[in-house]
C-alpha positions as CSV (number, residue, x, y, z in Angstrom):
1,M,0.0,0.0,0.0
2,S,1.2,3.5,-0.7
3,L,2.1,6.1,1.9
4,L,-0.5,8.4,0.2
5,L,-1.3,11.8,1.6
6,A,-3.6,10.9,4.5
7,L,-4.3,14.0,6.7
8,P,-2.7,13.7,10.1
9,A,-4.4,12.3,13.2
10,D,-3.4,15.4,15.3
11,A,-6.1,17.6,13.7
12,P,-7.8,19.9,14.6
13,F,-5.0,22.5,14.0
14,A,-4.8,26.1,15.1
15,I,-5.3,28.6,12.4
16,G,-2.4,30.8,11.2
17,H,-2.7,33.6,8.8
18,V,-0.7,35.7,6.3
19,S,-1.6,38.0,3.5
20,G,0.0,37.1,0.2
21,A,0.7,38.6,-3.2
22,W,2.1,37.0,-6.3
23,S,2.7,38.4,-9.8
24,G,1.1,36.6,-12.8
25,P,-0.2,37.2,-16.3
26,S,-3.3,39.1,-15.0
27,G,-1.2,41.3,-12.7
28,V,-0.7,40.9,-9.0
29,A,-2.9,38.3,-7.4
30,T,-3.6,38.7,-3.7
31,A,-5.1,36.4,-1.2
32,E,-5.6,35.9,2.5
33,V,-3.9,32.6,3.3
34,Y,-5.1,30.6,6.3
35,Y,-3.1,27.5,7.3
36,P,-2.7,24.8,9.9
37,A,-0.4,26.3,12.5
38,T,1.5,25.3,15.6
39,T,-0.3,28.2,17.4
40,A,-3.0,30.6,16.2
41,G,-1.9,34.0,15.0
42,E,-0.2,36.1,12.3
43,G,2.8,34.4,10.6
44,T,3.1,31.6,13.2
45,P,4.9,28.4,12.0
46,V,3.0,26.0,9.8
47,A,2.3,22.7,11.6
48,A,4.6,20.2,10.0
49,V,3.0,16.9,8.8
50,P,4.5,14.1,6.6
51,G,3.8,14.9,3.0
52,G,2.6,18.4,3.6
53,H,-0.9,20.0,3.6
54,P,-3.3,20.1,0.6
55,L,-4.3,23.6,-0.7
56,V,-7.7,25.0,-1.5
57,V,-7.8,28.3,-3.5
58,F,-11.2,29.9,-3.1
59,G,-12.8,32.6,-5.2
60,H,-15.6,34.9,-3.8
61,G,-18.9,35.9,-5.3
62,F,-19.6,39.1,-7.2
63,V,-18.6,42.1,-5.1
64,M,-18.5,39.9,-2.0
65,P,-15.5,40.0,0.4
66,A,-13.4,37.0,1.3
67,S,-14.4,37.5,4.9
68,A,-18.0,36.4,4.0
69,Y,-16.6,32.8,3.8
70,G,-15.1,32.6,7.3
71,Y,-17.0,29.4,8.0
72,L,-15.0,27.6,5.2
73,R,-11.8,28.8,6.8
74,D,-12.9,27.6,10.2
75,G,-14.1,24.3,8.9
76,L,-11.2,23.4,6.6
77,V,-8.0,24.7,8.1
78,P,-8.4,22.8,11.4
79,E,-8.8,19.7,9.3
80,G,-5.3,20.2,7.7
81,F,-6.0,22.3,4.6
82,V,-4.3,25.5,3.6
83,V,-7.0,27.9,2.4
84,A,-6.2,30.8,0.2
85,M,-9.1,33.3,-0.1
86,L,-8.6,35.5,-3.2
87,T,-9.1,39.2,-2.7
88,T,-8.9,40.2,-6.3
89,G,-11.9,40.5,-8.6
90,G,-13.9,42.8,-6.3
91,E,-14.6,45.4,-9.0
92,L,-18.1,46.3,-10.1
93,F,-17.2,45.0,-13.6
94,P,-14.6,42.3,-12.9
95,D,-12.8,40.5,-15.7
96,H,-13.7,36.8,-15.2
97,G,-10.7,35.6,-17.2
98,D,-8.3,37.6,-15.1
99,F,-10.0,36.3,-11.9
100,A,-9.6,32.7,-13.1
101,Q,-5.9,33.4,-13.8
102,D,-5.5,34.7,-10.2
103,F,-6.5,31.2,-9.1
104,L,-3.6,29.8,-11.0
105,T,-1.2,32.5,-10.0
106,V,-1.9,32.0,-6.3
107,A,-1.7,28.2,-6.5
108,E,1.5,28.2,-8.5
109,G,3.0,31.0,-6.3
110,L,2.3,29.0,-3.1
111,A,3.8,25.9,-4.8
112,A,6.9,27.9,-5.5
113,D,7.0,29.1,-1.9
114,G,6.8,25.5,-0.8
115,A,10.2,25.0,-2.5
116,D,11.8,28.1,-1.1
117,P,13.8,27.6,2.1
118,A,13.1,31.2,3.0
119,S,9.3,30.9,2.9
120,L,6.9,30.2,5.7
121,F,5.5,27.4,3.5
122,F,8.8,25.7,2.8
123,E,8.1,21.9,2.5
124,A,4.6,22.6,4.0
125,L,2.4,21.8,1.0
126,S,1.5,18.4,-0.5
127,G,1.4,19.5,-4.1
128,R,-2.3,18.7,-4.5
129,A,-4.7,21.6,-4.8
130,A,-8.4,22.3,-5.4
131,A,-10.0,25.3,-7.2
132,A,-13.1,26.3,-5.3
133,G,-15.5,29.2,-5.3
134,H,-19.0,30.7,-4.8
135,S,-21.1,32.2,-7.6
136,M,-18.8,34.2,-9.8
137,G,-15.9,32.5,-8.0
138,G,-17.4,29.1,-8.7
139,G,-17.6,29.8,-12.4
140,A,-14.0,31.1,-12.3
141,S,-12.9,27.9,-10.6
142,L,-14.0,26.0,-13.7
143,L,-12.2,28.4,-16.0
144,A,-9.0,28.0,-13.9
145,A,-9.2,24.2,-13.7
146,A,-9.7,23.9,-17.5
147,Q,-6.3,25.5,-18.1
148,G,-4.1,22.5,-17.2
149,D,-3.1,20.4,-14.3
150,T,-2.3,23.0,-11.6
151,F,-5.5,21.8,-9.8
152,T,-6.1,18.3,-8.7
153,A,-9.8,18.8,-8.1
154,V,-12.6,21.4,-8.5
155,C,-15.5,22.2,-6.1
156,N,-17.9,25.1,-6.1
157,L,-21.0,26.6,-4.5
158,A,-23.8,27.9,-6.7
159,A,-21.4,28.4,-9.6
160,A,-22.5,31.3,-11.9
161,E,-21.9,31.5,-15.7
162,T,-19.0,33.7,-16.6
163,N,-17.5,35.5,-19.6
164,P,-15.6,33.6,-21.0
165,S,-18.1,30.8,-20.4
166,A,-17.7,28.5,-17.4
167,Q,-20.0,26.0,-19.0
168,A,-17.9,25.9,-22.2
169,A,-14.7,25.6,-20.1
170,A,-16.2,22.6,-18.2
171,A,-15.8,20.5,-21.3
172,S,-12.0,20.7,-20.6
173,V,-12.3,19.9,-16.8
174,T,-11.2,16.4,-16.3
175,Q,-10.4,16.6,-12.5
176,P,-12.8,15.2,-9.9
177,L,-15.7,17.8,-9.6
178,L,-18.2,18.6,-6.9
179,M,-20.9,21.2,-7.6
180,L,-23.3,22.3,-4.9
181,S,-26.6,24.1,-5.6
182,G,-29.3,25.8,-3.5
183,G,-32.7,24.4,-4.3
184,D,-34.3,27.8,-3.9
185,D,-31.5,29.8,-5.5
186,C,-33.1,32.5,-7.7
187,V,-29.8,34.2,-8.5
188,T,-28.0,31.3,-10.2
189,P,-30.7,28.6,-10.3
190,P,-29.7,24.9,-10.1
191,S,-30.2,24.5,-13.8
192,Q,-27.1,26.6,-14.4
193,Q,-25.0,24.3,-12.3
194,Q,-26.6,21.2,-13.9
195,A,-25.6,22.5,-17.4
196,M,-22.0,22.9,-16.2
197,W,-22.0,19.5,-14.5
198,S,-23.3,17.8,-17.6
199,A,-20.7,19.5,-19.8
200,A,-17.8,18.6,-17.5
201,A,-15.4,16.0,-18.9
202,S,-14.5,14.7,-15.4
203,S,-15.0,11.0,-15.1
204,C,-15.9,11.5,-11.4
205,K,-18.4,14.3,-10.8
206,S,-21.1,15.0,-8.3
207,W,-23.9,17.6,-8.4
208,I,-25.8,18.0,-5.2
209,T,-28.7,20.3,-4.5
210,L,-29.3,21.5,-0.9
211,L,-33.1,21.4,-0.8
212,G,-34.5,24.7,0.3
213,G,-31.1,26.3,0.1
214,S,-30.5,29.8,-1.2
215,H,-27.7,31.5,-3.2
216,C,-26.5,33.9,-0.5
217,Q,-26.5,31.4,2.4
218,F,-23.5,29.7,0.9
219,A,-21.8,32.7,2.5
220,S,-22.4,34.7,5.7
221,A,-24.8,37.7,5.4
222,T,-23.7,40.4,3.0
223,S,-25.8,43.2,1.8
224,A,-24.5,43.0,-1.8
225,C,-25.6,39.4,-2.2
226,E,-28.8,39.7,-0.3
227,F,-30.0,42.5,-2.5
228,G,-29.8,40.2,-5.4
229,E,-32.3,37.7,-3.9
230,L,-34.5,40.3,-2.2
231,F,-37.7,38.8,-3.5
232,C,-36.7,35.1,-3.1
233,S,-37.8,32.8,-0.3
234,T,-36.0,29.8,1.2
235,S,-37.0,27.1,3.6
236,L,-33.5,26.3,4.8
237,G,-31.8,28.3,7.5
238,G,-28.4,29.9,6.7
239,A,-26.5,28.1,9.5
240,E,-28.0,24.8,8.6
241,Q,-27.1,25.3,4.9
242,R,-23.5,26.2,5.7
243,A,-23.3,23.2,8.0
244,L,-24.4,20.9,5.2
245,V,-21.8,22.4,2.9
246,L,-19.0,21.4,5.4
247,D,-20.6,18.0,5.9
248,L,-20.1,17.4,2.2
249,L,-17.0,19.5,1.4
250,V,-14.7,18.2,4.2
251,P,-14.8,14.5,3.4
252,W,-14.8,15.2,-0.3
253,L,-11.7,17.3,-0.1
254,R,-10.0,14.8,2.2
255,A,-10.8,12.1,-0.3
256,V,-9.6,13.8,-3.5
257,L,-6.7,15.8,-2.0
258,A,-5.5,13.4,0.6
259,V,-6.6,10.2,-1.2
260,E,-8.4,8.8,1.7
261,P,-10.8,5.9,0.9
262,A,-12.6,6.2,4.2
263,A,-13.3,9.9,3.5
264,W,-14.7,9.0,0.1
265,S,-17.0,6.5,1.7
266,E,-18.1,9.1,4.2
267,F,-18.9,11.6,1.4
268,V,-20.9,9.0,-0.5
269,A,-22.9,8.1,2.6
270,V,-23.7,11.7,3.4
271,S,-24.6,12.6,-0.2
272,Q,-26.8,9.6,-0.8
273,T,-28.6,9.2,2.5
274,N,-29.3,12.8,3.8
275,P,-33.0,13.5,2.9
276,G,-32.2,17.2,2.6
277,L,-30.0,16.6,-0.5
278,A,-30.7,15.6,-4.1
279,T,-27.6,14.0,-5.6
280,S,-26.6,13.2,-9.2
281,A,-23.2,11.5,-9.5
282,V,-21.2,9.9,-12.2
283,C,-18.0,8.1,-11.2
284,T,-16.4,5.8,-13.7
285,T,-12.9,4.6,-14.1
286,D,-10.4,6.6,-16.2
287,L,-7.5,4.5,-15.1
288,A,-5.5,3.7,-18.2
289,V,-2.0,2.1,-18.3
290,E,-0.1,3.3,-21.3
291,A,3.4,2.1,-20.6
292,V,5.4,0.5,-17.8
293,T,9.2,0.8,-17.6
294,G,11.5,-1.3,-15.4
295,L,14.9,0.1,-15.2
296,D,17.3,-1.8,-12.8
297,A,19.3,-5.0,-12.8
298,A,16.6,-7.6,-12.6
299,L,13.6,-5.5,-13.0
300,A,13.6,-5.4,-9.2
301,G,12.9,-2.1,-7.4
302,G,11.2,0.6,-9.4
303,L,8.6,0.2,-12.2
304,T,7.2,3.4,-13.5
305,V,3.6,3.3,-14.7
306,A,2.4,6.0,-17.1
307,G,-1.2,6.5,-17.8
308,A,-4.3,8.4,-16.8
309,G,-6.1,8.9,-13.4
310,L,-3.1,7.4,-11.5
311,G,-3.0,10.1,-8.9
312,F,-6.0,8.5,-7.1
313,V,-4.8,4.9,-6.9
314,V,-5.1,3.4,-3.5
315,E,-4.0,-0.2,-4.2
316,A,-1.6,-1.8,-6.6
317,T,-0.8,-5.4,-7.4
318,V,1.7,-7.0,-9.7
319,D,0.9,-10.6,-10.7
320,G,-1.6,-10.7,-7.9
321,A,0.8,-9.6,-5.1
322,A,0.4,-6.2,-3.4
323,V,3.2,-3.8,-4.0
324,A,4.2,-0.5,-2.5
325,F,3.8,2.6,-4.8
326,E,4.3,6.3,-4.9
327,P,2.2,8.7,-7.0
328,L,4.2,10.9,-9.4
329,G,1.5,13.5,-10.1
330,Q,-1.7,12.4,-11.9
331,G,-0.1,10.6,-14.8
332,A,2.4,8.2,-13.2
333,L,3.1,5.8,-10.4
334,E,6.4,4.4,-9.2
335,L,5.9,0.7,-8.1
336,T,8.3,-1.2,-5.9
337,V,8.4,-4.9,-7.0
338,G,10.4,-8.0,-6.7
339,A,12.6,-9.4,-9.4
340,S,10.8,-10.9,-12.4
341,A,11.3,-11.2,-16.1
342,P,10.3,-8.3,-18.4
343,G,7.3,-8.7,-20.7
344,A,3.6,-9.2,-20.1
345,F,2.3,-9.2,-16.5
346,D,-0.9,-8.6,-14.6
347,L,-1.1,-5.1,-13.1
348,G,-4.0,-4.4,-10.7
349,L,-4.9,-0.9,-9.8
350,V,-7.8,0.2,-7.6
351,D,-8.5,3.9,-7.3
352,L,-10.2,6.0,-4.7
353,F,-13.6,5.6,-6.4
354,G,-13.5,1.8,-6.5
355,S,-12.5,1.5,-10.1
356,L,-10.3,-1.3,-11.2
357,D,-7.9,-1.7,-14.1
358,A,-6.5,-5.3,-14.0
359,A,-6.7,-6.6,-17.5
360,G,-3.2,-8.0,-17.5
361,A,-2.5,-6.0,-20.7
362,A,0.4,-4.1,-19.2
363,R,4.0,-4.7,-20.4
364,R,7.3,-3.4,-19.1
365,Y,8.8,-1.2,-21.7
366,P,11.4,-1.1,-22.9
367,A,12.8,-4.5,-22.0
368,L,16.0,-6.3,-22.9
369,L,16.3,-10.1,-22.7
370,A,19.6,-12.1,-23.2
371,G,19.9,-15.7,-24.2
372,P,22.8,-18.1,-23.2
373,A,26.3,-16.9,-24.1
374,P,28.3,-20.0,-25.1
375,L,31.8,-19.2,-26.3
376,G,32.1,-20.0,-29.9
377,G,28.3,-19.8,-30.3
378,T,25.8,-17.0,-30.6
379,L,24.3,-14.7,-28.1
380,T,20.8,-13.6,-29.0
381,L,19.5,-10.3,-27.5
382,S,15.8,-9.6,-27.7
383,F,14.4,-6.0,-27.4
384,D,10.8,-5.1,-26.7
385,A,10.1,-1.3,-26.9
386,G,6.3,-1.2,-27.4
387,L,6.8,0.9,-30.5
388,A,8.7,0.8,-33.8
389,G,12.0,2.6,-34.0
390,P,15.8,2.3,-33.7
391,F,17.7,1.0,-30.7
392,V,21.3,0.4,-29.6
393,V,22.8,-2.1,-27.2
394,A,25.8,-1.1,-25.0
395,W,27.9,-3.0,-22.6
396,S,30.3,-2.3,-19.8
397,L,33.3,-4.1,-18.5
398,D,32.4,-3.1,-15.0
399,P,29.2,-4.9,-13.7
400,G,29.4,-2.8,-10.5
401,P,26.5,-0.7,-9.1
402,P,24.7,1.4,-11.7
403,I,24.2,5.1,-11.3
404,A,21.0,7.0,-11.0
405,I,20.0,9.7,-13.5
406,P,17.0,12.0,-12.8
407,G,14.1,10.9,-14.9
408,Y,15.3,7.3,-15.2
409,A,16.0,4.6,-12.6
410,H,19.5,3.3,-13.3
411,V,21.8,3.3,-16.3
412,L,25.2,1.7,-17.0
413,Q,28.1,3.1,-14.9
414,L,29.3,5.8,-17.2
415,G,32.7,6.0,-15.6
416,S,33.7,2.5,-16.8
417,P,34.6,1.4,-20.3
418,L,31.4,1.6,-22.3
419,V,31.0,0.1,-25.8
420,V,28.2,0.1,-28.3
421,L,27.8,-3.6,-29.0
422,A,25.0,-3.6,-31.6
423,S,22.2,-1.6,-33.2
424,G,18.9,-2.5,-34.7
425,A,15.3,-1.5,-35.2
426,T,12.1,-2.8,-33.8
427,D,9.3,-3.9,-36.1
428,A,5.7,-2.6,-36.2
429,A,4.9,-4.7,-33.0
430,G,7.8,-2.9,-31.2
431,T,10.1,-5.9,-31.0
432,G,13.5,-6.6,-32.4
433,A,16.5,-8.9,-31.9
434,V,20.2,-9.1,-32.8
435,A,22.4,-12.2,-32.9
436,L,26.0,-11.8,-32.0
437,P,28.7,-14.4,-32.7
438,L,31.0,-15.0,-29.7
439,P,34.7,-15.7,-29.8
440,T,36.2,-19.0,-28.6
441,D,38.8,-17.4,-26.4
442,P,38.9,-19.5,-23.2
443,A,40.2,-16.4,-21.3
444,L,36.6,-15.1,-21.5
445,Q,35.2,-18.1,-19.6
446,G,33.2,-16.9,-16.6
447,L,33.6,-13.2,-17.5
448,T,30.4,-11.2,-16.8
449,V,29.5,-8.1,-18.8
450,R,26.5,-5.8,-18.2
451,L,24.3,-4.9,-21.1
452,Q,21.6,-2.2,-21.6
453,A,19.6,-1.1,-24.6
454,V,18.4,2.4,-25.4
455,A,15.4,3.1,-27.5
456,N,15.6,6.3,-29.6
457,A,12.0,7.4,-29.2
458,A,10.8,10.7,-30.6
459,S,10.4,12.0,-27.0
460,G,14.0,11.1,-26.2
461,P,16.1,8.1,-25.1
462,S,14.4,5.4,-23.1
463,F,16.6,2.9,-21.2
464,T,15.8,-0.7,-20.7
465,N,16.6,-2.9,-17.7
466,L,20.2,-3.9,-17.1
467,V,21.2,-7.5,-18.0
468,D,24.2,-9.4,-16.8
469,V,25.6,-11.9,-19.3
470,T,28.2,-14.4,-18.3
471,F,30.3,-16.2,-21.0
472,E,30.0,-20.0,-20.7
């Protein structure tokens, strides 16, 4: 089982606060940042937890202050989330595109702070973030999430249509999505959120209506918002509505940002059984294994799995045996396995949402296999790259420990004599072979050389596993 990013058991945390500003394409983006702290106060140290804290970037409604959402700060930060409340976009005629860009600027700015030893947030963030918002901010959260992989998830409250269109942008949102509506919302009726939810490309999306809920009660009382629903009625109290929001939002965020299966079960239970909620949900697998590379001496140690939806995996098996794994963003996993031959194998992956990909269709690419090496005979080397193209095989006189190179696992020890032994090309099926005649020199008896092949793919070189060949 993976270490995953489970939120710590020592919650609730005290709430720390700083004001932040980061420069981006739309200008300077500002936010009030609230974070789990060792003690409450301004600029107090961030509470250290293994793996860091997930981030929620929140956008306010039209001409509404960030302070109107204090209940979200008070409900999320003690649970271990860093919450950045945007303070831009408060103009009478805000630019929604710029507001969406501010989501990205703040998230990316805080991520950079997490790598800066001089920052309060150094090594304090997990690298997983949600774009969230109310009304205009909810629509902007979709605009922001559609622009790449900065955000791991999207959640919003009574999202409003924006210019550019949030509904159109939803078609490019592939992250897990939670949309909440107020059943008696006469400012942005539930039909608006339904249209966005239906358009979203996310394979796991939930749209939940709080029956009797209003638009403005997703925030604390503000005259600007309440004027907009002056002639509307509601049957749900404001405190009750905001409590329902937290009942849904906390477990959902724990599930998708901390990858906690128990939290996902809690969210599903609340959303499906509370009589005050009407839930529509679609959650199907988007797990897809595109390639698996094994890169060390006996294909023991690390296997890198590339594909889709891999950031939410909670269980992995290789040939039926559970293996440890580490997410590498949303598109890759690093598996730790025992020694086994390259080629076809059964890979089982279970994600947070109960989806399973275990078709046994995975192969370790690229792979190098060596036959017997009889002196005076022929050594056959087989290469399986998974795609057509050229490859070369190199060998080293020193079969000592390989070295690590970022982006790969291990390659031949470059400090030793290194010789290109043969070259070839794989066929349309991605396989190839070379046959090498061996000398009869008895002095070579028992000598071991280490071989490795390199595929020349369009995206760059791709190293195989290492193979030790002993002359017989």
